[in-house]
FILUMDO-744497 format. One record per residue: residue number from 0; chain; residue in three letters; x, y, z of N, C-alpha, C, CB in turn. Coordinates in Angstrom, 2 decimals, padded with zeros to 5 digits. Glycine has a CB too. Layout:
N
     n   chain   res      n_px      n_py      n_pz     ca_px     ca_py     ca_pz      c_px      c_py      c_pz     cb_px     cb_py     cb_pz
   NUM       A   ALA         X         Y         Z         X         Y         Z         X         Y         Z         X         Y         Z
...
END
This chain:
146
     n   chain   res      n_px      n_py      n_pz     ca_px     ca_py     ca_pz      c_px      c_py      c_pz     cb_px     cb_py     cb_pz
     0       A   MET    012.47   -060.97    067.04    012.20   -059.56    066.89    011.88   -059.25    065.42    013.38   -058.71    067.37
     1       A   LYS    011.06   -058.24    065.26    010.64   -057.86    063.91    010.59   -056.33    063.85    009.25   -058.48    063.55
     2       A   LEU    011.22   -055.75    062.85    011.17   -054.31    062.67    009.79   -053.95    062.15    012.29   -053.81    061.70
     3       A   GLU    009.05   -053.17    062.92    007.66   -052.85    062.61    007.52   -051.51    061.87    006.84   -052.83    063.88
     4       A   PHE    008.22   -050.47    062.36    008.19   -049.18    061.68    009.41   -048.36    062.03    006.92   -048.41    062.03
     5       A   ILE    009.69   -047.38    061.18    010.72   -046.40    061.45    010.05   -045.03    061.46    011.88   -046.47    060.40
     6       A   VAL    010.66   -044.08    062.15    010.15   -042.72    062.18    010.95   -041.88    061.20    010.21   -042.11    063.62
     7       A   LEU    010.26   -041.21    060.32    010.89   -040.35    059.32    010.54   -038.91    059.64    010.44   -040.74    057.87
     8       A   PRO    011.54   -038.06    059.89    011.25   -036.68    060.25    010.81   -035.86    059.05    012.48   -036.04    060.89
     9       A   VAL    009.63   -035.27    059.17    009.07   -034.43    058.11    008.57   -033.12    058.71    007.92   -035.17    057.36
    10       A   ALA    008.54   -032.08    057.90    008.07   -030.78    058.37    006.54   -030.73    058.40    008.61   -029.67    057.47
    11       A   ASP    005.90   -031.42    057.47    004.46   -031.38    057.33    003.96   -032.79    057.01    004.02   -030.36    056.23
    12       A   ALA    003.35   -033.45    057.99    002.91   -034.84    057.82    001.87   -034.98    056.70    002.33   -035.37    059.12
    13       A   GLY    001.02   -033.98    056.53    000.01   -034.04    055.47    000.64   -034.00    054.09   -000.97   -032.89    055.61
    14       A   ARG    001.60   -033.12    053.90    002.31   -033.04    052.62    003.06   -034.34    052.35    003.29   -031.83    052.61
    15       A   ALA    003.73   -034.87    053.39    004.47   -036.13    053.24    003.51   -037.27    052.91    005.25   -036.45    054.53
    16       A   LYS    002.36   -037.30    053.57    001.35   -038.34    053.29    000.95   -038.30    051.82    000.11   -038.15    054.20
    17       A   ASP    000.67   -037.13    051.30    000.28   -037.00    049.90    001.37   -037.52    048.97   -000.05   -035.54    049.56
    18       A   PHE    002.63   -037.20    049.30    003.75   -037.66    048.48    003.83   -039.18    048.47    005.07   -037.06    049.00
    19       A   TYR    003.83   -039.80    049.64    003.99   -041.25    049.71    002.76   -041.98    049.14    004.23   -041.68    051.15
    20       A   LYS    001.57   -041.41    049.31    000.38   -042.01    048.67    000.52   -041.98    047.15   -000.92   -041.26    049.11
    21       A   SER    001.13   -040.91    046.63    001.31   -040.81    045.18    002.25   -041.89    044.65    001.84   -039.43    044.80
    22       A   LEU    003.08   -042.46    045.54    003.97   -043.56    045.15    003.29   -044.92    045.26    005.22   -043.54    046.00
    23       A   GLY    002.05   -044.94    045.73    001.32   -046.19    045.86    001.42   -046.82    047.24    001.81   -047.16    044.85
    24       A   TRP    001.89   -046.05    048.22    001.99   -046.57    049.59    000.62   -046.57    050.25    002.99   -045.74    050.42
    25       A   ARG    000.41   -047.52    051.15   -000.86   -047.66    051.89   -000.84   -046.77    053.13   -001.11   -049.13    052.28
    26       A   GLU   -001.93   -046.07    053.36   -002.10   -045.29    054.59   -002.64   -046.21    055.68   -003.06   -044.08    054.37
    27       A   ASP   -001.93   -046.31    056.80   -002.34   -047.16    057.90   -002.97   -046.38    059.05   -001.16   -047.94    058.42
    28       A   ALA   -002.50   -045.16    059.26   -003.03   -044.35    060.36   -002.73   -042.89    060.10   -002.43   -044.79    061.73
    29       A   ASP   -003.62   -042.04    060.58   -003.44   -040.58    060.51   -003.92   -040.05    061.86   -004.24   -039.92    059.29
    30       A   ILE   -002.98   -039.68    062.72   -003.28   -039.36    064.11   -002.88   -037.93    064.43   -002.56   -040.34    065.06
    31       A   GLY   -003.72   -037.21    065.11   -003.39   -035.88    065.57   -003.64   -034.81    064.53   -001.98   -035.83    066.00
    32       A   GLU   -003.27   -033.59    064.91   -003.48   -032.43    064.05   -002.29   -031.50    064.14   -004.76   -031.69    064.42
    33       A   GLY   -002.20   -030.58    063.18   -001.16   -029.56    063.19    000.24   -030.15    063.26   -001.36   -028.64    064.36
    34       A   GLU    001.11   -029.51    064.03    002.49   -029.96    064.14    002.60   -031.33    064.78    003.29   -028.96    064.93
    35       A   GLY    001.60   -031.74    065.57    001.62   -033.04    066.23    001.09   -034.18    065.39    000.84   -032.96    067.47
    36       A   ARG    000.66   -033.88    064.18    000.10   -034.91    063.30    001.17   -035.94    062.93   -000.49   -034.29    062.03
    37       A   THR    000.79   -037.21    062.97    001.66   -038.31    062.60    000.88   -039.23    061.66    002.18   -039.09    063.85
    38       A   VAL    001.52   -039.62    060.58    000.88   -040.48    059.59    001.74   -041.73    059.40    000.68   -039.73    058.23
    39       A   GLN    001.10   -042.89    059.42    001.81   -044.15    059.19    001.49   -044.64    057.78    001.41   -045.22    060.25
    40       A   MET    002.53   -044.90    057.00    002.40   -045.36    055.62    003.24   -046.62    055.44    002.85   -044.25    054.61
    41       A   THR    002.79   -047.51    054.54    003.53   -048.74    054.28    003.75   -048.91    052.78    002.77   -049.97    054.84
    42       A   PRO    005.01   -049.14    052.38    005.27   -049.39    050.96    004.63   -050.70    050.51    006.79   -049.43    050.70
    43       A   PRO    004.32   -050.82    049.22    003.75   -052.07    048.71    004.63   -053.27    049.07    003.56   -051.98    047.19
    44       A   ARG    004.00   -054.36    049.49    004.65   -055.63    049.80    005.59   -055.57    051.00    005.43   -056.10    048.61
    45       A   SER    005.54   -054.50    051.78    006.46   -054.36    052.92    005.78   -054.74    054.22    006.99   -052.94    053.00
    46       A   ASP    006.54   -055.31    055.13    006.06   -055.56    056.49    006.45   -054.43    057.43    006.61   -056.90    057.01
    47       A   CYS    007.29   -053.52    056.97    007.75   -052.40    057.80    007.11   -051.11    057.29    009.30   -052.29    057.78
    48       A   SER    006.57   -050.33    058.23    005.92   -049.07    057.90    006.84   -047.89    058.21    004.60   -048.92    058.67
    49       A   VAL    006.41   -046.73    057.77    007.12   -045.48    058.03    006.16   -044.54    058.75    007.66   -044.85    056.70
    50       A   MET    006.60   -044.01    059.89    005.82   -043.00    060.61    006.34   -041.64    060.18    005.92   -043.19    062.17
    51       A   LEU    005.50   -040.84    059.57    005.85   -039.51    059.11    005.47   -038.54    060.22    005.15   -039.14    057.76
    52       A   SER    006.46   -037.90    060.82    006.16   -037.09    062.00    007.19   -036.00    062.22    006.08   -037.97    063.22
    53       A   ARG    006.73   -034.95    062.83    007.62   -033.88    063.26    007.95   -034.02    064.75    006.98   -032.51    062.98
    54       A   VAL    007.08   -034.72    065.49    007.22   -034.75    066.95    007.73   -036.07    067.52    005.91   -034.45    067.57
    55       A   LEU    007.76   -037.15    066.76    008.20   -038.44    067.29    009.72   -038.62    067.24    007.54   -039.55    066.52
    56       A   THR    010.43   -037.65    066.71    011.88   -037.71    066.65    012.44   -036.30    066.78    012.36   -038.37    065.32
    57       A   SER    013.65   -036.22    067.30    014.31   -034.92    067.40    015.14   -034.64    066.15    015.21   -034.86    068.64
    58       A   ALA    015.20   -035.60    065.22    015.94   -035.41    063.98    015.26   -034.33    063.12    016.04   -036.74    063.19
    59       A   ALA    016.06   -033.58    062.42    015.53   -032.51    061.56    014.84   -033.10    060.34    016.66   -031.56    061.12
    60       A   PRO    013.74   -032.48    059.89    013.09   -032.94    058.66    014.10   -033.02    057.52    011.92   -032.01    058.28
    61       A   GLY    014.07   -034.13    056.81    014.96   -034.31    055.67    016.34   -034.84    056.02    015.11   -033.03    054.96
    62       A   SER    016.59   -035.14    057.27    017.95   -035.54    057.69    018.24   -037.03    057.54    018.17   -035.15    059.13
    63       A   VAL    017.23   -037.83    057.23    017.46   -039.28    057.11    017.85   -039.61    055.67    016.18   -040.09    057.54
    64       A   GLN    018.97   -040.27    055.54    019.49   -040.65    054.22    019.79   -042.14    054.21    020.77   -039.83    053.86
    65       A   GLY    019.80   -042.74    053.03    020.20   -044.13    052.90    019.13   -045.13    053.29    021.39   -044.38    053.72
    66       A   LEU    017.87   -044.81    053.03    016.78   -045.75    053.23    016.65   -046.60    051.95    015.42   -045.01    053.56
    67       A   TYR    016.40   -047.88    052.12    016.38   -048.79    050.98    014.99   -049.40    050.78    017.42   -049.89    051.15
    68       A   LEU    014.54   -049.39    049.55    013.35   -050.10    049.12    013.82   -051.19    048.17    012.29   -049.14    048.44
    69       A   VAL    013.68   -052.44    048.56    014.16   -053.55    047.76    013.09   -053.96    046.75    014.54   -054.75    048.66
    70       A   VAL    013.53   -054.13    045.51    012.63   -054.52    044.42    013.26   -055.69    043.66    012.36   -053.32    043.45
    71       A   ASP    012.41   -056.48    043.00    012.96   -057.61    042.25    013.23   -057.28    040.78    012.03   -058.79    042.33
    72       A   ASP    012.73   -056.13    040.32    013.00   -055.67    038.95    013.11   -054.15    039.00    011.87   -056.14    037.93
    73       A   ILE    014.33   -053.65    039.05    014.53   -052.21    039.23    014.05   -051.41    038.03    016.00   -051.93    039.49
    74       A   GLU    014.16   -051.97    036.83    013.69   -051.24    035.65    012.18   -051.05    035.71    014.09   -051.99    034.36
    75       A   ALA    011.45   -052.10    036.06    009.99   -052.00    036.15    009.57   -051.10    037.31    009.37   -053.40    036.32
    76       A   ALA    010.23   -051.23    038.45    009.88   -050.41    039.62    010.15   -048.93    039.33    010.68   -050.86    040.86
    77       A   ARG    011.29   -048.64    038.73    011.61   -047.24    038.40    010.59   -046.69    037.40    013.04   -047.13    037.83
    78       A   ALA    010.25   -047.47    036.38    009.28   -047.02    035.37    007.92   -046.74    036.02    009.11   -048.09    034.26
    79       A   GLU    007.51   -047.58    036.96    006.25   -047.33    037.65    006.29   -046.01    038.42    005.93   -048.49    038.61
    80       A   LEU    007.39   -045.76    039.12    007.50   -044.53    039.89    007.58   -043.30    038.99    008.72   -044.59    040.80
    81       A   VAL    008.28   -043.40    037.88    008.31   -042.30    036.91    006.89   -042.04    036.41    009.26   -042.63    035.72
    82       A   GLY    006.14   -043.10    036.14    004.75   -042.97    035.70    003.86   -042.31    036.73    004.20   -044.32    035.36
    83       A   ARG    004.25   -042.40    037.98    003.50   -041.74    039.06    003.98   -040.31    039.30    003.63   -042.55    040.36
    84       A   GLY    004.93   -039.86    038.47    005.40   -038.48    038.55    006.60   -038.25    039.44    004.30   -037.64    039.02
    85       A   LEU    007.25   -039.32    039.90    008.39   -039.16    040.80    009.64   -038.73    040.03    008.66   -040.46    041.56
    86       A   ASP    010.37   -037.78    040.61    011.67   -037.38    040.10    012.70   -038.34    040.71    012.00   -035.87    040.45
    87       A   ILE    013.12   -039.31    039.93    014.02   -040.37    040.40    015.22   -040.45    039.47    013.28   -041.74    040.47
    88       A   SER    016.37   -040.80    040.02    017.58   -040.89    039.22    017.47   -042.00    038.18    018.80   -041.14    040.11
    89       A   GLU    018.39   -041.97    037.25    018.57   -043.10    036.34    019.13   -044.25    037.16    019.52   -042.73    035.12
    90       A   ILE    019.07   -045.45    036.63    019.64   -046.62    037.30    021.17   -046.50    037.26    019.16   -047.95    036.61
    91       A   PHE    021.80   -046.89    038.37    023.25   -046.83    038.44    023.78   -047.98    039.30    023.71   -045.48    039.02
    92       A   HIS    025.08   -048.15    039.27    025.78   -049.09    040.14    027.09   -048.43    040.56    026.04   -050.47    039.42
    93       A   GLN    027.74   -048.98    041.55    029.03   -048.47    041.97    030.10   -049.10    041.08    029.31   -048.76    043.48
    94       A   ALA    030.94   -048.29    040.44    031.96   -048.80    039.51    032.87   -049.82    040.18    032.79   -047.65    038.96
    95       A   ALA    033.18   -049.61    041.46    034.07   -050.54    042.18    033.28   -051.62    042.91    034.94   -049.77    043.17
    96       A   GLY    031.97   -051.66    042.71    031.12   -052.62    043.41    030.69   -052.07    044.75    031.85   -053.96    043.60
    97       A   GLY    029.78   -052.75    045.39    029.32   -052.34    046.72    028.09   -051.46    046.68    030.41   -051.62    047.42
    98       A   LEU    027.83   -050.87    047.86    026.65   -050.04    048.04    026.97   -048.58    047.73    026.12   -050.17    049.48
    99       A   PRO    025.95   -047.77    047.41    026.18   -046.38    047.05    026.78   -045.57    048.20    024.88   -045.74    046.60
   100       A   LEU    027.71   -044.72    047.85    028.28   -043.80    048.83    027.38   -042.58    048.93    029.73   -043.39    048.44
   101       A   PRO    027.24   -042.00    050.13    026.32   -040.87    050.32    026.66   -039.66    049.46    026.31   -040.46    051.76
   102       A   ASN    027.91   -039.47    049.10    028.29   -038.31    048.30    028.15   -038.55    046.80    029.71   -037.91    048.61
   103       A   GLY    027.71   -039.75    046.40    027.51   -040.06    044.99    028.78   -040.47    044.27    026.92   -038.89    044.30
   104       A   GLU    029.88   -040.48    044.97    031.16   -040.83    044.37    031.18   -042.27    043.86    032.29   -040.62    045.37
   105       A   GLY    031.80   -042.48    042.71    032.00   -043.82    042.18    030.82   -044.42    041.44    032.36   -044.70    043.27
   106       A   ARG    029.78   -043.62    041.21    028.62   -044.16    040.50    028.92   -044.33    039.02    027.40   -043.25    040.70
   107       A   ALA    028.40   -045.42    038.48    028.51   -045.68    037.05    027.08   -045.88    036.52    029.42   -046.94    036.75
   108       A   PRO    026.80   -045.40    035.32    025.44   -045.52    034.80    025.07   -046.96    034.46    025.28   -044.66    033.56
   109       A   GLY    023.79   -047.26    034.60    023.26   -048.54    034.17    023.26   -049.60    035.26    024.02   -049.03    033.02
   110       A   LEU    022.75   -050.76    034.87    022.66   -051.90    035.77    024.05   -052.40    036.15    021.85   -053.03    035.13
   111       A   ALA    024.14   -053.09    037.28    025.39   -053.70    037.70    025.83   -054.73    036.67    025.24   -054.36    039.10
   112       A   PRO    027.14   -054.91    036.52    027.62   -055.93    035.58    026.97   -057.28    035.87    029.15   -056.05    035.66
   113       A   ASP    026.56   -057.95    034.80    025.87   -059.24    034.89    024.58   -059.13    035.69    026.78   -060.29    035.51
   114       A   ARG    024.11   -057.91    035.90    022.90   -057.64    036.67    022.95   -058.34    038.03    021.64   -058.08    035.89
   115       A   ALA    024.12   -058.25    038.66    024.35   -058.90    039.95    023.35   -058.42    040.99    025.78   -058.63    040.44
   116       A   SER    022.76   -059.36    041.69    021.79   -059.06    042.74    022.45   -058.17    043.80    021.24   -060.36    043.37
   117       A   TYR    021.71   -057.21    044.32    022.11   -056.27    045.37    022.84   -055.02    044.86    022.98   -056.97    046.36
   118       A   PHE    023.21   -054.95    043.59    024.14   -053.89    043.21    023.65   -052.93    042.12    025.38   -054.51    042.75
   119       A   SER    022.35   -052.93    041.82    021.76   -051.93    040.91    020.83   -051.05    041.73    021.00   -052.61    039.72
   120       A   PHE    020.90   -049.72    041.48    020.18   -048.76    042.32    019.56   -047.64    041.49    021.12   -048.17    043.36
   121       A   ALA    018.61   -046.97    042.10    018.10   -045.67    041.65    017.80   -044.91    042.94    016.80   -045.81    040.70
   122       A   SER    017.82   -043.59    042.89    017.63   -042.83    044.12    016.62   -041.70    043.92    018.95   -042.26    044.61
   123       A   PHE    015.99   -041.32    045.03    015.06   -040.19    045.04    014.99   -039.61    046.44    013.65   -040.62    044.55
   124       A   LYS    014.41   -038.43    046.53    014.20   -037.76    047.82    012.73   -037.42    047.97    015.08   -036.49    047.93
   125       A   ASP    012.26   -037.40    049.22    010.90   -036.94    049.48    010.90   -035.41    049.54    010.33   -037.56    050.81
   126       A   PRO    009.75   -034.77    049.70    009.70   -033.30    049.68    010.56   -032.63    050.76    008.28   -032.86    049.85
   127       A   ASP    010.86   -033.33    051.85    011.71   -032.76    052.89    013.19   -033.01    052.64    011.34   -033.32    054.24
   128       A   GLY    013.52   -033.92    051.72    014.91   -034.24    051.43    015.39   -035.55    052.01    015.77   -033.15    051.93
   129       A   ASN    014.51   -036.32    052.67    014.90   -037.65    053.13    015.24   -038.49    051.90    013.75   -038.33    053.98
   130       A   GLY    016.36   -039.23    051.96    016.88   -039.90    050.78    016.63   -041.40    050.75    018.32   -039.66    050.67
   131       A   TRP    016.15   -041.87    049.62    015.80   -043.26    049.41    016.57   -043.85    048.24    014.29   -043.41    049.16
   132       A   TYR    016.84   -045.16    048.31    017.37   -045.93    047.19    016.39   -047.04    046.86    018.78   -046.51    047.52
   133       A   LEU    016.23   -047.30    045.57    015.68   -048.57    045.13    016.89   -049.47    044.97    014.83   -048.45    043.78
   134       A   GLN    016.80   -050.70    045.41    017.88   -051.67    045.27    017.29   -052.95    044.69    018.59   -051.94    046.64
   135       A   GLU    017.88   -053.42    043.60    017.39   -054.65    043.00    018.03   -055.86    043.69    017.69   -054.67    041.49
   136       A   VAL    017.17   -056.74    044.21    017.61   -058.00    044.80    016.81   -059.11    044.14    017.42   -058.01    046.37
   137       A   THR    017.52   -059.94    043.39    016.87   -061.04    042.69    017.19   -062.39    043.32    017.27   -061.05    041.23
   138       A   THR    018.35   -062.49    043.91    018.79   -063.70    044.60    019.39   -063.27    045.93    019.82   -064.53    043.74
   139       A   ARG    018.87   -063.80    047.01    019.35   -063.43    048.34    020.67   -064.11    048.66    018.32   -063.79    049.40
   140       A   PHE    021.48   -063.43    049.50    022.69   -064.06    050.01    022.29   -065.31    050.78    023.50   -063.07    050.92
   141       A   PRO    023.16   -066.31    050.87    022.82   -067.55    051.58    022.33   -067.28    053.01    024.05   -068.49    051.62
   142       A   GLY    021.30   -068.01    053.39    020.74   -067.88    054.74    019.72   -066.78    054.89    021.84   -067.65    055.71
   143       A   ARG    019.49   -065.99    053.85    018.53   -064.89    053.90    017.24   -065.31    053.25    019.08   -063.62    053.22
   144       A   LEU    016.13   -064.94    053.86    014.81   -065.22    053.27    014.34   -064.00    052.52    013.78   -065.63    054.36
   145       A   TRP    013.45   -064.17    051.59    012.87   -063.03    050.87    011.85   -062.44    051.71    012.30   -063.41    049.53
END
């Protein structure tokens, strides 16, 4: 099995398309009109796409949180997104280790100690409020492929 796409609830697929294109995402499809419009976008180097839609899910626009975009150099990736005009957090890690908590609790500024793979993050939201993390992964856990 292979994860091909996820559906992201948005209020306006055209506005969402413009936002994700501004981040350098590829447009794969633009189907329908008005409230029924659905746009498929793919992040750079990703095999999984995102369907931006109001009608393919009953979830409220902006209700999806904790989406991860894995990068091999979080400083370079964040700088690129800032250069594209994105309002993105500073780089952070969890003071006690682990993944970010949804309420932001326990965040410490800067890269993870020893720049440990999997534990440095930056976060942003799309125009509807759907929440994304950049996560730096430089070395995969055993048994995982890149």
